Phi, psi and omega in degrees: 000135179271122178260133179245123179259128172302323176302320174296320179297313184300313184298324178292316179298327184276350172080020182267102180280327175303305185295320174303320177297318180298317179294324175301312184294326184286322184279328191241352189275329184068230187285340172277019183293332179238029182277138177287339180236071180294151181276100185291323181298321171296325175302313180305313186295322174291341172268008173096014183248120179288147180235124177242145176248101187235146167281121178210171189282345187260162173299314176192172178217151169241124184248131173229130179220137181259107180257080178064041169093358179253113181275139167232128182248124178237123168259116180263130183238131180299141181302341183253025184263354185267130181251180180302317180262001176078008185291319180298319179290318178294316178294326179295319182294313182299326179295311180301316181300317176298323170299314180304307184290318187272328185236340181260312189295322174306318177297315178305310182299331182266350179085021185258351182277136168239283184207128177190200174168188187228133182240124183274106174268357181225149181287123176305321185296310179299322179289323171295315175295323176290350182065045183291149180254168181230134170302153178295339185260353182271093187285327183290313181292334175294320177298316181304312180292329176300317174305313178303313176300321175300310177311313175299318182290332182281325177286320181238075182303142185311298187289332177296312187295316179301316180295315182292319184288324181296322182278315181281319178059034182203137185296309179302315180295323180289327177293323178288327176299318177273349184067031173239172178276166186298331186291309186296320180293322175294318182287326180289322176295325178289318174302327188270357181072030182268331177226160182278131178291152186298125187281141177287332176208183187288326178305310184294326177296313181298314179296313185289340174268354179082018187272342178239126176233148182272119175265140178293148179287132178290125185289333182269359184284153184303126175298154184293146177219162185281137170290138184248158174304346178281344180297117183301321185275004179287140173289153181295323182296328174288318180295322181291324184284331182249002178300308188292325177286336178287317178300306180306308181309314185293323177288322178295323184292317181287329175295319177297323173293321179293327178291328179276327185279331183250105179293156182284143185293149177277142180260124193272165180297320180298322181292323179293322183279341182299139185285150178298128174263136181296155175284132185280135179286133179291137186283142180289146178218177179301142180277128174256139179287141182293139182290143184300147172302138179257146182289325183248156170290139187292145178273177182293324174298314177302322181291321177301315174300324178287326177291330182286324173295318180297314178291333169292319179295324183288326176295317183294322183290319176301322176282331179291321181293337181273348179297141175292000000 
């Protein structure tokens, strides 16, 4: 006979799997309500679920049938699911129990269930320990993972695991206390936040340990700038490659500033109407020897002395030309 408890129905509707596992132990556990190694098969039988072990191609199946208002729920277990410690079979039965409580019993309570079931093509224990994820669009796979989480909560209750691990402080000892393997114990401890989950890379590990924190940018910090060849800390290779572009950029900037600061001269009406004048041909004059190249650019004083010498030379040539 299937017993339906309103408190369990309300807990399923709220989606609290941890509380649901506690209620199941309380209603169907009897003396083993707080036992670290509960008999999961006995919990199913107390809930009215029949267990049959038959050889078939799936890991397990849950069948539910409404025969004129009398429901019959059967959990079929494959003959190869039993291990030395019984962990795989216990988790599998707890997983099927989760399907009944989460997916079948609410429909029975509403009167919508007729005949259907769930067929397990993958080992739930291996899937849970591996930490499988589900795409957002795959509703059936999401139900499978939800049943996995309930099975873990039923076999390893949250409060009991925290109390035992706080006292034992060792994963292997905690696994032996609950009669499960190390992999299942590690995954459950990770879900409860008692141990750090296995990181995918070093960055995840540092973030999990709190070694890396994201710092907000400093508002008073110096804004980034392009390095110039005058920077003492700049590598020589970068200075050699960026010098030409930096010099060209500087010249263009100076030319642009000069063109903006000095306005163009105005053109008068008289200048516009004046006829174009032919270019005057230069009159021949004495050929002067070019001045020797200076190593340094001449200063203003040197320029004045040069002009005086040219004027003096011109006067001497003029006097020489007037002689008879």
